[in-house]
C-alpha positions as CSV (number, residue, x, y, z in Angstrom):
1,M,-33.1,-117.0,-175.1
2,T,-35.8,-116.5,-172.5
3,P,-35.2,-118.0,-169.1
4,K,-36.5,-121.4,-168.4
5,V,-39.9,-121.5,-166.8
6,Q,-41.1,-124.6,-165.0
7,L,-44.9,-124.8,-165.0
8,S,-46.9,-127.1,-162.9
9,S,-47.9,-130.6,-164.2
10,P,-51.5,-131.2,-165.4
11,T,-53.8,-133.1,-163.3
12,T,-54.6,-136.7,-164.1
13,G,-58.4,-136.5,-163.9
14,D,-58.9,-136.9,-167.6
15,T,-57.5,-140.4,-168.2
16,A,-58.5,-140.3,-171.9
17,D,-55.9,-137.7,-172.7
18,A,-53.3,-138.4,-170.1
19,L,-50.4,-140.7,-170.7
20,E,-49.7,-143.5,-168.3
21,A,-46.3,-143.3,-166.6
22,P,-45.1,-146.7,-168.0
23,G,-45.8,-145.5,-171.5
24,I,-43.6,-142.5,-171.0
25,D,-40.9,-144.7,-169.4
26,R,-40.9,-147.1,-172.3
27,L,-40.8,-144.2,-174.8
28,H,-37.9,-142.6,-173.0
29,G,-35.9,-145.8,-172.8
30,T,-36.4,-146.7,-176.4
31,I,-35.5,-143.3,-177.7
32,Q,-32.4,-143.2,-175.6
33,R,-31.3,-146.5,-177.2
34,I,-31.9,-145.1,-180.6
35,A,-30.0,-141.9,-179.7
36,A,-27.0,-143.9,-178.4
37,N,-27.0,-146.0,-181.6
38,V,-26.9,-143.0,-183.9
39,E,-24.2,-141.3,-181.8
40,Q,-21.9,-144.2,-182.5
41,V,-21.9,-143.0,-186.1
42,L,-22.3,-139.2,-185.6
43,V,-19.7,-138.5,-183.0
44,G,-20.0,-135.3,-180.9
45,K,-23.3,-134.0,-182.3
46,P,-25.9,-134.8,-179.6
47,E,-28.0,-131.7,-180.5
48,V,-28.3,-132.8,-184.1
49,V,-29.4,-136.3,-183.0
50,R,-32.0,-134.8,-180.6
51,V,-33.6,-132.8,-183.5
52,A,-33.6,-135.9,-185.7
53,L,-35.4,-137.9,-183.0
54,V,-37.9,-135.2,-182.2
55,T,-38.7,-135.0,-185.9
56,M,-39.4,-138.8,-186.0
57,L,-41.6,-138.6,-182.9
58,A,-43.5,-135.7,-184.4
59,E,-44.3,-137.8,-187.5
60,G,-42.4,-135.3,-189.6
61,H,-39.6,-135.2,-192.2
62,L,-36.1,-134.1,-191.7
63,L,-33.9,-131.9,-194.0
64,V,-30.2,-132.1,-193.3
65,E,-28.4,-129.2,-194.9
66,D,-24.7,-128.7,-194.8
67,V,-21.5,-128.7,-196.8
68,P,-20.1,-132.1,-198.1
69,G,-18.3,-134.4,-195.8
70,V,-19.8,-133.5,-192.4
71,G,-21.9,-136.6,-192.0
72,K,-25.3,-135.8,-193.5
73,T,-25.8,-139.1,-195.2
74,S,-24.3,-141.0,-192.2
75,L,-26.9,-139.4,-189.9
76,A,-29.8,-140.4,-192.2
77,K,-28.5,-144.0,-192.6
78,A,-27.8,-144.4,-188.9
79,L,-31.3,-143.3,-187.9
80,A,-32.8,-145.6,-190.5
81,R,-30.7,-148.6,-189.5
82,S,-31.5,-148.1,-185.8
83,I,-35.1,-149.1,-186.5
84,D,-36.0,-152.5,-187.9
85,C,-38.3,-151.4,-190.6
86,A,-38.5,-151.0,-194.4
87,V,-35.8,-148.6,-195.5
88,S,-35.0,-147.3,-199.0
89,R,-32.4,-144.9,-200.3
90,I,-32.7,-142.6,-203.3
91,Q,-29.7,-141.0,-204.8
92,F,-31.0,-137.8,-206.4
93,T,-29.3,-136.9,-209.7
94,P,-30.2,-134.5,-212.6
95,D,-31.5,-137.3,-214.7
96,L,-33.8,-138.9,-212.1
97,L,-37.4,-139.0,-213.1
98,P,-40.5,-138.7,-210.9
99,S,-41.5,-142.3,-211.7
100,D,-38.1,-143.4,-210.4
101,I,-39.4,-142.3,-206.9
102,T,-43.1,-143.0,-206.9
103,G,-43.3,-146.0,-209.1
104,V,-44.7,-146.7,-212.5
105,S,-47.6,-148.7,-214.2
106,I,-46.4,-151.4,-216.5
107,Y,-48.5,-153.2,-219.0
108,N,-48.8,-157.0,-218.4
109,R,-49.3,-158.8,-221.7
110,Q,-50.6,-161.9,-220.0
111,T,-53.3,-160.2,-218.0
112,E,-53.7,-157.4,-220.5
113,N,-53.8,-155.0,-217.6
114,F,-51.5,-152.3,-216.2
115,E,-49.8,-153.3,-213.0
116,F,-48.3,-150.8,-210.6
117,R,-44.7,-151.3,-209.6
118,P,-44.0,-149.4,-206.4
119,G,-41.0,-147.1,-206.3
120,P,-38.5,-146.6,-203.4
121,V,-40.9,-144.2,-201.6
122,F,-42.9,-147.2,-200.5
123,A,-40.9,-147.7,-197.3
124,N,-41.1,-146.6,-193.6
125,I,-37.9,-144.5,-193.8
126,V,-36.9,-143.0,-197.1
127,V,-33.3,-141.6,-197.3
128,G,-33.0,-139.0,-200.1
129,D,-29.4,-138.2,-200.7
130,E,-28.6,-134.8,-202.2
131,I,-32.2,-133.9,-202.9
132,N,-31.3,-130.6,-204.5
133,R,-29.3,-132.3,-207.3
134,A,-32.6,-133.4,-208.9
135,S,-34.7,-131.2,-211.2
136,P,-37.6,-129.3,-209.6
137,K,-40.0,-131.6,-211.5
138,T,-38.5,-134.7,-209.8
139,Q,-38.3,-132.9,-206.4
140,S,-42.1,-132.2,-206.6
141,A,-42.8,-135.9,-206.8
142,L,-42.3,-136.0,-203.0
143,L,-44.8,-133.2,-202.2
144,E,-47.9,-135.5,-202.1
145,C,-45.9,-138.3,-200.3
146,M,-44.7,-136.0,-197.5
147,E,-48.0,-134.2,-196.9
148,E,-50.6,-136.9,-197.4
149,N,-48.7,-140.1,-197.1
150,Q,-49.9,-141.4,-200.4
151,V,-48.9,-141.6,-204.1
152,T,-51.1,-140.9,-207.1
153,V,-50.0,-142.6,-210.3
154,D,-52.2,-142.7,-213.5
155,G,-55.2,-141.5,-211.5
156,E,-54.8,-144.3,-208.9
157,T,-54.0,-143.5,-205.3
158,Y,-51.8,-145.8,-203.2
159,P,-51.3,-145.3,-199.5
160,L,-47.7,-145.3,-198.1
161,N,-46.5,-147.4,-195.2
162,A,-46.9,-146.3,-191.7
163,P,-44.9,-144.9,-190.0
164,F,-43.4,-142.9,-192.9
165,M,-40.5,-140.5,-192.7
166,V,-38.3,-138.8,-195.3
167,I,-34.8,-137.9,-194.3
168,A,-33.3,-135.7,-197.1
169,T,-29.8,-134.3,-197.3
170,Q,-28.7,-131.4,-199.4
171,N,-25.6,-129.3,-200.0
172,P,-25.9,-125.5,-199.8
173,I,-27.8,-124.1,-202.8
174,E,-24.8,-122.0,-203.9
175,M,-22.8,-125.2,-204.7
176,E,-22.4,-125.9,-208.4
177,G,-24.9,-128.3,-210.1
178,T,-27.8,-128.0,-207.6
179,Y,-31.3,-126.7,-207.7
180,A,-32.8,-124.7,-204.8
181,L,-35.7,-126.4,-203.1
182,P,-39.0,-124.6,-203.7
183,E,-40.7,-123.0,-200.7
184,A,-43.6,-125.4,-201.0
185,Q,-41.3,-128.4,-200.5
186,R,-39.2,-126.8,-197.8
187,D,-42.4,-126.1,-195.9
188,R,-43.2,-129.8,-195.9
189,F,-40.0,-130.6,-194.0
190,T,-40.8,-130.5,-190.3
191,T,-37.3,-129.5,-189.3
192,R,-34.0,-128.5,-190.8
193,V,-30.7,-129.2,-189.1
194,S,-27.1,-128.3,-190.0
195,I,-24.4,-130.6,-188.6
196,G,-21.4,-128.4,-188.8
197,Y,-17.8,-129.3,-188.4
198,P,-16.9,-131.3,-185.2
199,D,-14.7,-129.8,-182.5
200,A,-11.1,-131.0,-182.2
201,K,-11.9,-133.6,-179.5
202,A,-14.8,-135.1,-181.4
203,E,-12.8,-135.2,-184.6
204,L,-9.9,-137.0,-182.8
205,A,-12.4,-139.6,-181.4
206,M,-13.8,-140.0,-184.9
207,V,-10.4,-140.7,-186.3
208,D,-9.5,-143.2,-183.6
209,E,-12.8,-145.1,-183.8
210,H,-13.8,-144.8,-187.5
211,A,-10.5,-144.8,-189.4
212,G,-10.2,-148.6,-189.5
213,H,-13.8,-149.5,-190.1
214,D,-17.2,-148.2,-191.1
215,P,-19.4,-147.9,-188.0
216,L,-22.5,-148.2,-190.1
217,R,-21.6,-151.8,-190.8
218,D,-21.8,-152.8,-187.1
219,L,-25.0,-150.9,-186.4
220,R,-27.9,-153.1,-185.4
221,P,-31.6,-152.1,-184.9
222,V,-32.6,-151.3,-181.4
223,A,-36.4,-150.8,-182.1
224,D,-38.9,-152.0,-184.7
225,S,-41.8,-150.3,-186.5
226,S,-44.4,-151.5,-184.0
227,E,-42.4,-149.8,-181.2
228,V,-42.2,-146.6,-183.2
229,Q,-45.9,-146.6,-183.9
230,A,-46.5,-147.0,-180.1
231,M,-44.2,-144.1,-179.4
232,L,-46.1,-142.0,-182.0
233,R,-49.4,-142.7,-180.3
234,A,-48.0,-141.8,-177.0
235,V,-46.6,-138.5,-178.3
236,R,-50.0,-137.5,-179.7
237,Q,-51.5,-137.7,-176.2
238,V,-48.9,-135.4,-174.6
239,H,-50.9,-132.6,-173.0
240,L,-50.8,-129.1,-174.5
241,S,-52.4,-126.3,-172.5
242,T,-54.3,-123.3,-174.0
243,E,-51.4,-121.0,-172.9
244,I,-48.9,-123.0,-174.8
245,R,-51.1,-123.0,-177.9
246,R,-51.4,-119.3,-177.8
247,Y,-47.6,-119.0,-177.3
248,V,-47.0,-121.0,-180.4
249,I,-49.5,-119.0,-182.4
250,D,-48.0,-115.7,-181.2
251,L,-44.6,-116.9,-182.2
252,V,-45.6,-118.0,-185.7
253,T,-47.8,-114.9,-186.3
254,A,-44.8,-112.6,-185.3
255,T,-42.8,-114.1,-188.2
256,R,-45.4,-112.8,-190.7
257,Q,-45.0,-109.2,-189.3
258,L,-41.2,-108.9,-189.4
259,P,-40.0,-106.3,-192.0
260,E,-36.9,-108.4,-192.7
261,L,-39.0,-111.2,-194.1
262,R,-40.7,-111.5,-197.5
263,L,-42.5,-114.7,-196.4
264,G,-43.3,-115.7,-192.8
265,A,-44.1,-119.1,-191.4
266,S,-47.2,-120.9,-192.7
267,P,-50.1,-122.3,-190.8
268,R,-48.6,-125.7,-191.5
269,S,-45.6,-124.7,-189.5
270,T,-47.9,-123.9,-186.5
271,L,-49.2,-127.5,-186.5
272,Q,-45.7,-128.9,-186.9
273,L,-44.3,-126.8,-184.2
274,V,-47.0,-128.1,-181.9
275,R,-46.2,-131.7,-182.8
276,A,-42.5,-131.1,-182.4
277,A,-43.1,-129.5,-178.9
278,R,-45.1,-132.5,-177.9
279,A,-42.3,-134.8,-179.1
280,Q,-39.7,-132.7,-177.3
281,A,-41.7,-133.0,-174.0
282,A,-41.9,-136.8,-174.4
283,L,-38.2,-137.0,-175.2
284,A,-37.6,-135.2,-171.9
285,G,-39.9,-137.7,-170.1
286,R,-42.8,-135.4,-169.5
287,E,-46.5,-135.8,-170.2
288,F,-47.1,-132.1,-170.8
289,V,-45.5,-129.3,-172.8
290,I,-43.8,-126.3,-171.2
291,P,-42.4,-123.2,-172.9
292,D,-38.9,-124.7,-172.9
293,D,-40.1,-127.4,-175.3
294,V,-41.3,-124.8,-177.8
295,Q,-38.1,-122.8,-177.5
296,A,-35.9,-125.9,-177.9
297,I,-37.4,-126.8,-181.2
298,A,-38.5,-123.4,-182.6
299,V,-35.4,-122.7,-184.7
300,P,-35.2,-126.1,-186.5
301,V,-38.9,-125.9,-187.2
302,L,-39.3,-122.3,-188.3
303,A,-36.0,-121.0,-189.7
304,H,-35.9,-122.9,-193.0
305,R,-39.5,-121.7,-193.9
306,L,-38.7,-118.0,-193.7
307,V,-37.8,-116.0,-196.8
308,L,-35.7,-112.9,-196.2
309,T,-36.0,-109.7,-198.1
310,S,-33.1,-108.7,-200.4
311,E,-32.2,-105.9,-197.9
312,A,-32.0,-108.3,-195.0
313,R,-29.8,-110.7,-197.0
314,A,-27.6,-107.7,-198.0
315,A,-27.3,-106.8,-194.3
316,R,-26.3,-110.5,-193.6
317,R,-29.3,-111.2,-191.4
318,S,-30.2,-114.8,-191.0
319,A,-33.6,-116.5,-190.4
320,T,-32.1,-118.3,-187.4
321,D,-31.2,-115.0,-185.7
322,L,-34.6,-113.6,-186.4
323,V,-36.3,-116.6,-184.8
324,R,-34.1,-116.3,-181.7
325,Q,-34.9,-112.6,-181.5
326,L,-38.6,-113.5,-181.5
327,L,-38.1,-116.1,-178.7
328,N,-36.5,-113.3,-176.6
329,R,-39.3,-110.9,-177.4
330,I,-42.6,-112.9,-177.3
331,P,-43.9,-113.1,-173.7
332,V,-43.5,-116.5,-172.1
333,P,-46.7,-117.9,-170.7
334,R,-46.7,-118.3,-166.9
335,G,-49.2,-120.3,-164.9
336,D,-50.9,-123.7,-164.8
337,T,-50.5,-125.8,-167.9
338,D,-53.7,-127.6,-167.0
339,S,-55.9,-124.5,-167.5
340,G,-56.7,-125.7,-171.0
341,R,-58.5,-128.8,-169.6
342,R,-61.0,-126.8,-167.5
């Protein structure tokens, strides 16, 4: 990893783009309360919780990928219950139909018209459990929802609630009875995170605290949808200098030139990496993005979008290692982050 570089703060001359200090303070305080709430359920995994919160602040979608029993669904439920908003859960199974997710038009004999019955996707936070157990046809029902925040059924388009976030869990694709997510859908997930097994100390604490009761039952919301929308507006205004933009573009472009990759990161990943870097900066209590913010979120944003060649897989290379190598190789911008304003 490249050394941390502290760049100077942008000037406050342009009040239209700059965040007021109280806004950042409120954002930081609210996010810390949400993080503490989630960590009551997911013990010993602060880095995983950080990525989940960054994804939410970046107005993105989170893919939690790991083996069974490590807390994937618990993470999704804990984040959803920490916010007082509309939450729905979809259990993906092989016989699930697209209409079971998006909704269906039903004929009303009294009015002699078709009426739309919204599906579970019409919520602020949608928890999709074991998404790779559904057929590719059903998985694709989420494509329009995740990219355009809308649903089209029988030629009619219906907007989804705001804010809108999909938190999906999946077991590794080599597990029996699963379908690999297509590249188009993986690209719509802003970040991917793997929880991993807890260390001995965290697992002991989990046994002591969770063996007698379910911590999700005691979890209470610490924020509501209006607070979340205010946080999202604040994150959009976090300053991003020209140097940082070029750094992001250089990083994404480099993935398309690696011989180990059959498919590099898409232009969509460039936009989502920028949004995630802004969210990471706001999470750290800053009004401007520095290279550390990009580096802190680059692996969760980029690694799951990369498709390795068969030779690279045979050599046991991983997309995560390749992204980390690029972070060490791409020159880090040095100078004034405010240069983009002039």
